[in-house]
KESE-832859 format. One line per field, with one value per atom (N, C-alpha, C, O): atom name; x, y, z. Coordinates in nm, 2 decimals. Example, Ala and Ser with C-alpha at 12.3 -4.5 7.8 and 13.67 -1.06 7.14 Angstrom:
residues 2
atom = [N | CA | C | O | N | CA | C | O]
c1 = [1.32 | 1.23 | 1.32 | 1.42 | 1.28 | 1.37 | 1.29 | 1.34]
c2 = [-0.57 | -0.45 | -0.33 | -0.33 | -0.22 | -0.11 | 0.00 | 0.11]
c3 = [0.78 | 0.78 | 0.78 | 0.85 | 0.71 | 0.71 | 0.79 | 0.80]
end
This chain:
residues 96
atom = [N | CA | C | O | N | CA | C | O | N | CA | C | O | N | CA | C | O | N | CA | C | O | N | CA | C | O | N | CA | C | O | N | CA | C | O | N | CA | C | O | N | CA | C | O | N | CA | C | O | N | CA | C | O | N | CA | C | O | N | CA | C | O | N | CA | C | O | N | CA | C | O | N | CA | C | O | N | CA | C | O | N | CA | C | O | N | CA | C | O | N | CA | C | O | N | CA | C | O | N | CA | C | O | N | CA | C | O | N | CA | C | O | N | CA | C | O | N | CA | C | O | N | CA | C | O | N | CA | C | O | N | CA | C | O | N | CA | C | O | N | CA | C | O | N | CA | C | O | N | CA | C | O | N | CA | C | O | N | CA | C | O | N | CA | C | O | N | CA | C | O | N | CA | C | O | N | CA | C | O | N | CA | C | O | N | CA | C | O | N | CA | C | O | N | CA | C | O | N | CA | C | O | N | CA | C | O | N | CA | C | O | N | CA | C | O | N | CA | C | O | N | CA | C | O | N | CA | C | O | N | CA | C | O | N | CA | C | O | N | CA | C | O | N | CA | C | O | N | CA | C | O | N | CA | C | O | N | CA | C | O | N | CA | C | O | N | CA | C | O | N | CA | C | O | N | CA | C | O | N | CA | C | O | N | CA | C | O | N | CA | C | O | N | CA | C | O | N | CA | C | O | N | CA | C | O | N | CA | C | O | N | CA | C | O | N | CA | C | O | N | CA | C | O | N | CA | C | O | N | CA | C | O | N | CA | C | O | N | CA | C | O | N | CA | C | O | N | CA | C | O | N | CA | C | O | N | CA | C | O | N | CA | C | O | N | CA | C | O | N | CA | C | O | N | CA | C | O | N | CA | C | O | N | CA | C | O | N | CA | C | O | N | CA | C | O | N | CA | C | O | N | CA | C | O | N | CA | C | O | N | CA | C | O | N | CA | C | O | N | CA | C | O | N | CA | C | O | N | CA | C | O]
c1 = [0.09 | 0.00 | 0.09 | 0.19 | 0.06 | 0.15 | 0.14 | 0.04 | 0.25 | 0.26 | 0.25 | 0.31 | 0.18 | 0.16 | 0.19 | 0.19 | 0.21 | 0.22 | 0.13 | 0.13 | 0.07 | 0.00 | 0.07 | 0.09 | 0.11 | 0.18 | 0.10 | 0.06 | 0.09 | 0.03 | 0.09 | 0.12 | 0.10 | 0.15 | 0.04 | -0.07 | 0.07 | -0.03 | 0.00 | 0.12 | -0.09 | -0.07 | -0.14 | -0.13 | -0.20 | -0.27 | -0.37 | -0.46 | -0.36 | -0.46 | -0.59 | -0.58 | -0.70 | -0.82 | -0.81 | -0.72 | -0.88 | -0.87 | -0.88 | -0.81 | -0.97 | -0.99 | -0.90 | -0.92 | -0.81 | -0.73 | -0.60 | -0.53 | -0.58 | -0.45 | -0.35 | -0.39 | -0.24 | -0.14 | -0.11 | -0.09 | -0.12 | -0.09 | -0.20 | -0.18 | -0.31 | -0.42 | -0.42 | -0.49 | -0.34 | -0.35 | -0.30 | -0.37 | -0.18 | -0.13 | -0.21 | -0.24 | -0.25 | -0.34 | -0.47 | -0.53 | -0.53 | -0.65 | -0.63 | -0.71 | -0.52 | -0.48 | -0.47 | -0.52 | -0.40 | -0.38 | -0.51 | -0.54 | -0.60 | -0.73 | -0.82 | -0.89 | -0.81 | -0.89 | -0.84 | -0.92 | -0.71 | -0.66 | -0.69 | -0.72 | -0.69 | -0.71 | -0.86 | -0.88 | -0.95 | -1.08 | -1.10 | -1.20 | -0.99 | -1.00 | -0.89 | -0.90 | -0.78 | -0.66 | -0.58 | -0.62 | -0.48 | -0.39 | -0.28 | -0.20 | -0.28 | -0.17 | -0.05 | -0.05 | 0.06 | 0.20 | 0.27 | 0.34 | 0.25 | 0.32 | 0.26 | 0.19 | 0.28 | 0.24 | 0.34 | 0.40 | 0.36 | 0.47 | 0.44 | 0.36 | 0.51 | 0.51 | 0.65 | 0.73 | 0.68 | 0.82 | 0.81 | 0.70 | 0.92 | 0.92 | 1.01 | 1.12 | 0.95 | 1.01 | 1.00 | 0.89 | 1.11 | 1.11 | 1.02 | 0.95 | 1.03 | 0.96 | 0.81 | 0.74 | 0.76 | 0.62 | 0.61 | 0.68 | 0.51 | 0.48 | 0.42 | 0.35 | 0.47 | 0.42 | 0.39 | 0.47 | 0.26 | 0.21 | 0.22 | 0.19 | 0.27 | 0.29 | 0.22 | 0.25 | 0.14 | 0.08 | 0.11 | 0.08 | 0.17 | 0.21 | 0.11 | 0.08 | 0.06 | -0.04 | -0.04 | 0.03 | -0.11 | -0.12 | -0.27 | -0.36 | -0.29 | -0.42 | -0.40 | -0.29 | -0.51 | -0.50 | -0.47 | -0.40 | -0.52 | -0.51 | -0.48 | -0.49 | -0.43 | -0.40 | -0.53 | -0.53 | -0.64 | -0.77 | -0.81 | -0.86 | -0.79 | -0.82 | -0.72 | -0.76 | -0.60 | -0.50 | -0.54 | -0.52 | -0.59 | -0.64 | -0.76 | -0.77 | -0.84 | -0.96 | -0.91 | -0.96 | -0.81 | -0.75 | -0.69 | -0.71 | -0.62 | -0.56 | -0.66 | -0.64 | -0.77 | -0.88 | -0.94 | -0.97 | -0.96 | -1.01 | -0.92 | -0.96 | -0.79 | -0.69 | -0.70 | -0.70 | -0.70 | -0.70 | -0.83 | -0.82 | -0.94 | -1.07 | -1.06 | -1.12 | -1.01 | -1.00 | -0.91 | -0.94 | -0.79 | -0.70 | -0.75 | -0.73 | -0.83 | -0.89 | -0.99 | -1.01 | -1.05 | -1.14 | -1.06 | -1.12 | -0.93 | -0.85 | -0.76 | -0.72 | -0.72 | -0.62 | -0.62 | -0.69 | -0.55 | -0.53 | -0.44 | -0.34 | -0.47 | -0.39 | -0.37 | -0.46 | -0.25 | -0.23 | -0.30 | -0.33 | -0.32 | -0.37 | -0.28 | -0.15 | -0.33 | -0.24 | -0.16 | -0.20 | -0.04 | 0.04 | 0.05 | 0.09 | 0.02 | 0.02 | 0.13 | 0.15 | 0.21 | 0.32 | 0.30 | 0.25 | 0.35 | 0.35 | 0.50 | 0.58 | 0.52 | 0.66 | 0.68 | 0.60 | 0.78 | 0.83 | 0.97 | 1.06 | 1.00 | 1.14 | 1.17 | 1.10 | 1.28 | 1.33 | 1.29 | 1.33 | 1.21 | 1.18 | 1.03 | 0.94 | 0.99 | 0.86 | 0.83 | 0.90 | 0.72 | 0.68 | 0.54 | 0.45 | 0.52 | 0.38 | 0.28 | 0.31 | 0.16 | 0.05 | 0.01 | 0.03 | -0.03 | -0.07 | -0.22 | -0.27]
c2 = [-0.12 | 0.00 | 0.12 | 0.13 | 0.22 | 0.34 | 0.43 | 0.43 | 0.50 | 0.59 | 0.73 | 0.76 | 0.81 | 0.95 | 1.04 | 1.00 | 1.17 | 1.28 | 1.39 | 1.43 | 1.45 | 1.58 | 1.68 | 1.65 | 1.79 | 1.89 | 2.03 | 2.06 | 2.10 | 2.23 | 2.33 | 2.28 | 2.45 | 2.55 | 2.60 | 2.61 | 2.62 | 2.66 | 2.80 | 2.82 | 2.89 | 3.03 | 3.05 | 2.97 | 3.16 | 3.21 | 3.11 | 3.07 | 3.07 | 2.98 | 3.06 | 3.17 | 2.99 | 3.04 | 3.06 | 2.99 | 3.15 | 3.18 | 3.06 | 3.05 | 2.97 | 2.86 | 2.74 | 2.63 | 2.75 | 2.64 | 2.63 | 2.72 | 2.51 | 2.48 | 2.44 | 2.35 | 2.50 | 2.45 | 2.30 | 2.25 | 2.24 | 2.10 | 2.01 | 1.89 | 2.07 | 2.00 | 1.99 | 1.90 | 2.07 | 2.08 | 1.95 | 1.90 | 1.90 | 1.78 | 1.66 | 1.58 | 1.63 | 1.52 | 1.53 | 1.43 | 1.65 | 1.67 | 1.64 | 1.57 | 1.68 | 1.65 | 1.50 | 1.45 | 1.44 | 1.29 | 1.22 | 1.12 | 1.26 | 1.20 | 1.21 | 1.12 | 1.33 | 1.35 | 1.25 | 1.19 | 1.23 | 1.13 | 0.99 | 0.91 | 0.96 | 0.82 | 0.78 | 0.66 | 0.87 | 0.84 | 0.78 | 0.72 | 0.80 | 0.76 | 0.67 | 0.61 | 0.67 | 0.59 | 0.55 | 0.58 | 0.47 | 0.43 | 0.53 | 0.55 | 0.59 | 0.70 | 0.63 | 0.55 | 0.66 | 0.61 | 0.70 | 0.65 | 0.83 | 0.93 | 1.07 | 1.09 | 1.15 | 1.29 | 1.38 | 1.33 | 1.50 | 1.58 | 1.73 | 1.76 | 1.81 | 1.96 | 2.00 | 1.96 | 2.09 | 2.15 | 2.29 | 2.34 | 2.36 | 2.50 | 2.52 | 2.48 | 2.57 | 2.59 | 2.74 | 2.79 | 2.81 | 2.95 | 3.03 | 3.12 | 3.00 | 3.07 | 3.04 | 3.10 | 2.94 | 2.90 | 2.76 | 2.67 | 2.74 | 2.60 | 2.52 | 2.57 | 2.40 | 2.31 | 2.17 | 2.11 | 2.13 | 2.00 | 1.90 | 1.93 | 1.79 | 1.68 | 1.55 | 1.51 | 1.49 | 1.36 | 1.26 | 1.29 | 1.15 | 1.05 | 0.93 | 0.90 | 0.88 | 0.78 | 0.69 | 0.72 | 0.58 | 0.49 | 0.48 | 0.48 | 0.46 | 0.44 | 0.38 | 0.37 | 0.33 | 0.25 | 0.33 | 0.29 | 0.46 | 0.53 | 0.68 | 0.73 | 0.74 | 0.88 | 0.96 | 1.06 | 0.92 | 0.99 | 0.98 | 1.08 | 0.87 | 0.85 | 0.94 | 1.00 | 0.95 | 1.03 | 1.18 | 1.25 | 1.22 | 1.36 | 1.39 | 1.50 | 1.29 | 1.30 | 1.31 | 1.39 | 1.24 | 1.24 | 1.38 | 1.44 | 1.43 | 1.57 | 1.67 | 1.76 | 1.66 | 1.76 | 1.75 | 1.85 | 1.63 | 1.61 | 1.67 | 1.74 | 1.65 | 1.71 | 1.86 | 1.93 | 1.91 | 2.06 | 2.12 | 2.22 | 2.06 | 2.11 | 2.11 | 2.20 | 2.00 | 1.99 | 2.09 | 2.16 | 2.11 | 2.21 | 2.35 | 2.44 | 2.38 | 2.51 | 2.54 | 2.66 | 2.44 | 2.47 | 2.52 | 2.58 | 2.49 | 2.53 | 2.65 | 2.72 | 2.67 | 2.78 | 2.81 | 2.74 | 2.92 | 2.95 | 2.84 | 2.80 | 2.79 | 2.69 | 2.71 | 2.76 | 2.68 | 2.69 | 2.57 | 2.47 | 2.58 | 2.46 | 2.35 | 2.37 | 2.23 | 2.11 | 2.07 | 2.09 | 2.02 | 1.97 | 1.82 | 1.77 | 1.74 | 1.59 | 1.53 | 1.57 | 1.45 | 1.38 | 1.23 | 1.18 | 1.15 | 1.01 | 0.96 | 1.01 | 0.85 | 0.80 | 0.70 | 0.60 | 0.72 | 0.63 | 0.60 | 0.68 | 0.48 | 0.44 | 0.52 | 0.52 | 0.60 | 0.68 | 0.82 | 0.91 | 0.86 | 1.00 | 1.02 | 0.93 | 1.15 | 1.19 | 1.28 | 1.37 | 1.25 | 1.32 | 1.38 | 1.31 | 1.50 | 1.56 | 1.48 | 1.43 | 1.48 | 1.42 | 1.52 | 1.64 | 1.47 | 1.56 | 1.58 | 1.65]
c3 = [0.00 | 0.00 | 0.00 | 0.08 | -0.08 | -0.09 | 0.03 | 0.11 | 0.06 | 0.17 | 0.12 | 0.01 | 0.19 | 0.15 | 0.27 | 0.38 | 0.24 | 0.34 | 0.30 | 0.18 | 0.40 | 0.38 | 0.47 | 0.59 | 0.41 | 0.49 | 0.47 | 0.36 | 0.58 | 0.57 | 0.67 | 0.78 | 0.64 | 0.73 | 0.82 | 0.77 | 0.95 | 1.04 | 1.09 | 1.13 | 1.09 | 1.13 | 1.26 | 1.36 | 1.27 | 1.39 | 1.44 | 1.37 | 1.57 | 1.63 | 1.67 | 1.70 | 1.67 | 1.72 | 1.87 | 1.93 | 1.93 | 2.07 | 2.16 | 2.26 | 2.13 | 2.22 | 2.19 | 2.26 | 2.10 | 2.06 | 2.14 | 2.15 | 2.20 | 2.26 | 2.16 | 2.08 | 2.15 | 2.04 | 2.04 | 1.94 | 2.16 | 2.17 | 2.11 | 2.09 | 2.07 | 2.02 | 1.86 | 1.81 | 1.80 | 1.65 | 1.58 | 1.50 | 1.62 | 1.55 | 1.58 | 1.49 | 1.71 | 1.73 | 1.65 | 1.61 | 1.64 | 1.56 | 1.42 | 1.35 | 1.36 | 1.22 | 1.20 | 1.10 | 1.29 | 1.28 | 1.29 | 1.22 | 1.38 | 1.40 | 1.28 | 1.24 | 1.21 | 1.09 | 0.98 | 0.91 | 0.97 | 0.87 | 0.91 | 0.83 | 1.04 | 1.09 | 1.06 | 1.05 | 1.04 | 1.01 | 0.87 | 0.84 | 0.78 | 0.64 | 0.60 | 0.50 | 0.68 | 0.64 | 0.76 | 0.87 | 0.73 | 0.84 | 0.86 | 0.77 | 0.98 | 1.01 | 1.05 | 1.14 | 0.99 | 1.02 | 1.12 | 1.21 | 1.10 | 1.19 | 1.18 | 1.08 | 1.27 | 1.26 | 1.34 | 1.44 | 1.29 | 1.35 | 1.32 | 1.23 | 1.40 | 1.37 | 1.37 | 1.45 | 1.27 | 1.26 | 1.23 | 1.21 | 1.23 | 1.20 | 1.07 | 1.07 | 0.97 | 0.84 | 0.80 | 0.79 | 0.79 | 0.76 | 0.85 | 0.81 | 0.98 | 1.08 | 1.10 | 1.18 | 1.02 | 1.03 | 1.08 | 1.04 | 1.16 | 1.20 | 1.08 | 1.00 | 1.07 | 0.96 | 1.02 | 1.08 | 0.99 | 1.04 | 0.92 | 0.81 | 0.96 | 0.86 | 0.91 | 1.03 | 0.84 | 0.87 | 0.76 | 0.64 | 0.80 | 0.70 | 0.72 | 0.83 | 0.61 | 0.61 | 0.49 | 0.40 | 0.50 | 0.39 | 0.35 | 0.43 | 0.22 | 0.16 | 0.02 | -0.03 | -0.04 | -0.16 | -0.29 | -0.37 | -0.30 | -0.42 | -0.40 | -0.29 | -0.51 | -0.50 | -0.47 | -0.40 | -0.53 | -0.50 | -0.35 | -0.30 | -0.29 | -0.15 | -0.07 | 0.03 | -0.11 | -0.04 | -0.05 | 0.05 | -0.16 | -0.17 | -0.08 | -0.02 | -0.06 | 0.03 | 0.17 | 0.25 | 0.21 | 0.34 | 0.36 | 0.47 | 0.26 | 0.28 | 0.30 | 0.38 | 0.23 | 0.25 | 0.39 | 0.45 | 0.44 | 0.57 | 0.68 | 0.77 | 0.66 | 0.75 | 0.75 | 0.85 | 0.63 | 0.61 | 0.67 | 0.75 | 0.65 | 0.71 | 0.86 | 0.93 | 0.92 | 1.06 | 1.12 | 1.22 | 1.06 | 1.11 | 1.09 | 1.18 | 0.98 | 0.96 | 1.07 | 1.10 | 1.14 | 1.25 | 1.37 | 1.46 | 1.38 | 1.49 | 1.47 | 1.57 | 1.34 | 1.32 | 1.17 | 1.09 | 1.13 | 0.99 | 0.93 | 1.00 | 0.81 | 0.75 | 0.61 | 0.54 | 0.55 | 0.41 | 0.34 | 0.41 | 0.21 | 0.14 | 0.16 | 0.17 | 0.16 | 0.19 | 0.07 | -0.05 | 0.09 | -0.01 | 0.01 | 0.12 | -0.09 | -0.07 | -0.16 | -0.27 | -0.10 | -0.17 | -0.15 | -0.05 | -0.25 | -0.24 | -0.25 | -0.32 | -0.17 | -0.17 | -0.28 | -0.29 | -0.36 | -0.46 | -0.43 | -0.44 | -0.38 | -0.34 | -0.22 | -0.12 | -0.23 | -0.11 | -0.13 | -0.05 | -0.23 | -0.25 | -0.24 | -0.26 | -0.21 | -0.21 | -0.33 | -0.36 | -0.40 | -0.52 | -0.51 | -0.45 | -0.55 | -0.54 | -0.62 | -0.73 | -0.57 | -0.64 | -0.75 | -0.73 | -0.86 | -0.97 | -0.98 | -1.07]
end
C-alpha cells in the first residue's frame, strides 16, 4: 500500500485552541479515512508546519485524506492549502 504525506503551514490559532491539540486533531482526521503512520510539527522559515504520514489505496483517497486534515486544522487555526506527496522508493513526489 502506498505511503503519502500531507503537509500544511499553520498560522494564527483560534482563541480557544490549545497549540498541543493541533497535531493530534490533524492525525485523528486522517485516521478516520486511512492508516496513520506518523504525525509531526516542525518550523520551516519561521512558520509551524504540520505533517501527517499515512497509507491508503489510491491517489484519489490520499487527496480526500488531505482535504479532511485541512478542514479539521482550519477549525483550529489558519492553515495553508495542503500539499500531498507520495513515496516512490526513497523520494517523495507531489500528487498531480
